[in-house]
VMD Tcl script that draws the C-alpha trace (Angstrom):
set ca {
  {114.66 103.53 -44.95}
  {111.29 104.73 -43.18}
  {110.66 108.01 -40.88}
  {109.81 105.15 -38.47}
  {113.15 103.12 -38.76}
  {115.08 105.91 -38.71}
  {113.78 107.48 -35.40}
  {114.29 104.37 -34.05}
  {117.80 103.96 -34.39}
  {118.67 107.57 -33.55}
  {116.69 107.54 -30.32}
  {119.13 103.94 -29.77}
  {122.38 105.93 -30.96}
  {121.32 108.33 -28.43}
  {120.58 106.16 -25.57}
  {123.73 104.21 -26.08}
  {126.33 107.20 -26.51}
  {126.80 106.89 -29.98}
  {125.62 110.85 -30.21}
  {126.89 113.09 -27.99}
  {124.87 116.00 -26.59}
  {127.16 118.51 -26.35}
  {126.10 121.91 -24.09}
  {126.71 124.96 -26.51}
  {125.58 127.35 -22.89}
  {126.82 129.18 -21.40}
  {126.10 129.66 -17.46}
  {123.22 132.48 -17.22}
  {123.85 134.37 -13.52}
  {124.23 137.44 -11.69}
  {128.28 137.68 -13.26}
  {126.68 136.74 -16.77}
  {128.16 139.65 -19.12}
  {125.60 141.98 -20.56}
  {125.73 144.11 -23.39}
  {126.76 147.67 -22.56}
  {125.34 150.59 -25.23}
  {125.95 154.25 -24.81}
  {123.71 156.10 -22.55}
  {122.96 158.24 -25.30}
  {121.73 155.45 -27.74}
  {119.80 152.56 -25.64}
  {118.18 152.23 -22.49}
  {120.52 149.17 -20.72}
  {119.41 145.46 -19.88}
  {119.84 144.99 -16.59}
  {122.29 142.22 -15.03}
  {120.84 139.10 -14.40}
  {119.08 138.65 -10.80}
  {118.16 135.40 -8.99}
  {116.17 135.93 -5.62}
  {115.10 133.14 -3.72}
  {111.55 132.14 -3.10}
  {112.11 129.72 -0.46}
  {114.53 126.63 -0.07}
  {112.70 123.95 2.62}
  {111.99 126.84 4.54}
  {109.10 128.46 6.38}
  {108.96 130.12 2.99}
  {107.87 126.86 1.34}
  {109.22 123.83 3.49}
  {109.31 120.67 0.97}
  {110.59 122.92 -2.30}
  {113.34 125.54 -2.95}
  {112.34 128.07 -6.22}
  {113.74 131.07 -7.18}
  {112.41 134.42 -9.29}
  {114.59 136.09 -11.77}
  {115.39 139.63 -13.23}
  {116.49 139.10 -16.71}
  {116.40 140.22 -20.33}
  {115.44 138.44 -23.21}
  {118.78 138.97 -24.86}
  {120.75 137.98 -21.80}
  {123.59 135.43 -21.98}
  {123.10 132.41 -24.37}
  {120.56 133.38 -26.30}
  {118.23 133.82 -29.47}
  {117.07 136.64 -31.68}
  {113.96 136.52 -33.04}
  {113.37 139.02 -36.49}
  {110.86 141.09 -34.34}
  {114.36 142.29 -32.42}
  {115.51 144.40 -35.26}
  {113.95 147.06 -37.01}
  {114.07 145.34 -40.44}
  {112.49 142.07 -39.05}
  {109.41 144.23 -37.52}
  {106.70 143.03 -39.55}
  {107.09 139.48 -39.67}
  {103.90 137.86 -38.45}
  {106.03 135.09 -37.12}
  {108.93 136.72 -36.43}
  {107.97 136.53 -32.07}
  {109.56 134.00 -30.07}
  {105.70 132.63 -29.62}
  {105.05 132.57 -33.36}
  {107.87 131.38 -35.50}
  {108.32 128.04 -36.70}
  {109.70 125.33 -34.44}
  {110.83 123.43 -37.51}
  {113.34 125.10 -38.28}
  {115.25 125.49 -35.08}
  {116.30 121.84 -35.44}
  {118.89 122.12 -38.03}
  {122.17 120.88 -39.10}
  {124.91 123.02 -38.48}
  {128.06 124.43 -40.55}
  {131.07 125.07 -38.09}
  {133.47 127.65 -39.43}
  {136.49 127.83 -37.12}
  {138.05 131.31 -36.88}
  {139.63 130.84 -33.39}
  {143.29 131.05 -34.13}
  {142.56 134.41 -36.43}
  {140.23 135.60 -33.64}
  {142.97 134.88 -31.26}
  {145.63 137.16 -33.08}
  {143.20 139.81 -33.79}
  {139.91 140.18 -31.81}
  {138.62 142.57 -34.92}
  {138.75 139.46 -37.48}
  {136.14 139.45 -39.81}
  {134.82 136.67 -41.56}
  {134.18 137.70 -45.04}
  {132.00 135.69 -47.94}
  {135.31 134.87 -49.41}
  {136.69 132.66 -46.30}
  {132.97 131.19 -46.23}
  {133.50 130.00 -49.98}
  {137.22 128.89 -48.82}
  {135.66 126.85 -45.73}
  {132.91 125.13 -48.17}
  {135.63 124.12 -50.46}
  {137.33 122.10 -47.92}
  {134.30 120.65 -46.05}
  {131.22 120.76 -48.37}
  {128.12 123.47 -49.23}
  {126.23 125.31 -47.13}
  {122.54 124.04 -47.44}
  {119.52 125.43 -47.30}
  {117.64 125.47 -43.89}
  {120.81 125.02 -41.82}
  {122.89 127.05 -39.23}
  {125.77 128.43 -39.34}
  {128.08 129.50 -36.71}
  {131.70 130.81 -36.23}
  {133.88 129.58 -33.81}
  {136.21 131.83 -32.18}
  {136.58 130.54 -28.80}
  {135.57 133.66 -27.44}
  {133.89 132.00 -24.66}
  {136.96 131.61 -22.80}
  {136.87 134.48 -21.66}
  {133.28 134.50 -20.37}
  {134.46 134.78 -16.39}
  {135.77 138.08 -17.11}
  {133.45 140.84 -18.20}
  {136.03 143.42 -19.33}
  {137.71 140.72 -21.24}
  {134.28 139.23 -22.86}
  {133.29 142.66 -23.75}
  {136.71 143.54 -24.44}
  {135.96 147.55 -25.45}
  {137.83 150.94 -24.79}
  {137.51 154.40 -26.10}
  {136.64 153.53 -29.77}
  {134.11 150.54 -28.53}
  {134.16 146.94 -28.34}
  {136.38 144.56 -30.32}
  {135.19 141.43 -30.79}
  {135.14 138.79 -33.89}
  {132.05 138.79 -36.46}
  {131.10 138.85 -39.90}
  {131.18 141.27 -42.83}
  {127.86 142.15 -44.90}
  {129.07 140.23 -47.75}
  {129.06 137.02 -45.51}
  {126.08 137.49 -44.35}
  {124.73 138.21 -47.98}
  {126.37 135.35 -49.01}
  {124.17 133.00 -46.45}
  {121.20 135.11 -46.76}
  {121.53 133.56 -50.68}
  {122.52 129.91 -49.39}
  {119.34 130.43 -47.44}
  {120.50 129.39 -44.09}
  {117.64 129.50 -40.91}
  {120.33 131.46 -38.86}
  {123.90 132.54 -37.87}
  {125.48 132.35 -34.69}
  {128.60 133.28 -32.60}
  {130.60 132.95 -29.14}
  {130.52 136.87 -28.62}
  {127.86 139.04 -26.75}
  {126.14 139.47 -29.90}
  {125.77 138.26 -33.63}
  {127.39 141.40 -35.18}
  {131.48 141.94 -34.49}
  {132.37 144.93 -31.95}
  {132.87 147.63 -34.48}
  {130.12 146.70 -36.80}
  {127.97 149.80 -36.29}
  {130.63 151.45 -38.88}
  {129.67 148.98 -41.53}
  {127.19 149.22 -44.72}
  {124.88 148.21 -43.40}
  {125.35 149.08 -39.98}
  {125.46 145.95 -37.70}
  {124.55 143.63 -40.48}
  {124.06 140.63 -39.05}
  {121.23 141.80 -37.21}
  {120.10 144.29 -40.47}
  {120.31 141.54 -42.74}
  {119.05 137.97 -40.98}
  {116.21 139.70 -39.42}
  {115.12 141.22 -42.91}
  {115.55 137.88 -43.97}
  {113.56 136.00 -41.36}
  {116.15 134.75 -40.28}
  {117.40 133.90 -36.63}
  {119.93 134.59 -34.42}
  {122.72 132.68 -31.58}
  {124.60 134.90 -29.75}
  {126.87 133.87 -26.82}
  {127.38 130.06 -27.83}
  {130.05 127.97 -25.94}
  {131.72 124.94 -26.77}
  {131.83 125.12 -30.31}
  {135.47 123.69 -30.15}
  {133.65 120.24 -29.30}
  {131.64 120.32 -32.73}
  {132.52 119.38 -35.69}
  {132.74 121.21 -39.09}
  {130.21 119.57 -40.41}
  {127.55 116.69 -39.59}
  {126.09 117.75 -36.05}
  {123.04 119.08 -35.55}
  {122.12 121.97 -33.41}
  {119.17 122.51 -31.51}
  {118.38 126.47 -30.59}
  {114.68 126.83 -29.06}
  {114.12 129.89 -27.34}
  {111.16 130.21 -24.65}
  {107.85 130.78 -26.00}
  {107.53 134.53 -24.53}
  {104.29 136.26 -25.71}
  {105.83 138.65 -28.46}
  {108.60 137.83 -27.43}
  {112.04 139.11 -29.55}
  {114.24 136.92 -28.06}
  {115.33 134.74 -25.12}
  {117.88 133.00 -23.31}
  {118.60 129.22 -24.71}
  {119.99 126.07 -23.69}
  {121.29 125.39 -26.76}
  {122.55 121.70 -27.77}
  {124.18 120.04 -30.02}
  {124.02 116.32 -31.13}
  {127.41 114.93 -32.53}
  {128.21 111.57 -33.92}
  {130.97 109.56 -32.17}
  {133.52 107.55 -33.58}
}
mol new
graphics top color blue
foreach p $ca { graphics top sphere $p radius 0.5 }
foreach p [lrange $ca 0 end-1] q [lrange $ca 1 end] { graphics top cylinder $p $q radius 0.2 }
display resetview
């Protein structure tokens, strides 16, 4: 089958509903949880603000539109390599210079929802990923890998979503050896349903924040605050995760979409 025939048939499957488009994004607005960092460590990202310009009134009689205050890493978002110091030297590491061919790829969904419900500090390690591969098939070069935790069920309550106490945030994520293993597999990127790509307690790991550190060191991408991963199969879906083309952007809110075969 030629590429033209394949795309024609694929388009027909989309049009007929044979392929379902699953929204893997949360709502972006004033109530969207924002990462909280210690004041003595980093300047915080502001909360999302939406301000009305006009709505069929004297400021614009025929149209409605808004302006926004928005951090690059707000809500369901994309981390470009330049986001982290280890990826700062990649010329194609910004949202306006990256290779868009890499943004659309097969997605591997590793279900850690039960473990994460029992232990908010649950960590997926390389052994766990290999066990998943033994059951569902090998993770391929250039593919997305996402950790399903069903953490998006907490998103309407910022305190539960951030889940922090006097020892810091508590949320599931990967171990350093998990990310090292995935880097050896040459994946395109790693995603989670939590506020960031790392576990809440990842600052105490070696290296600290291994997802950020190792992903961006290898010119790979991160996805955070994903939603509805429970609607995706372990394998067989295609994930589209495209950031805004921000000049020298380190990341961007996204509308992550998964194409899932039905039947």
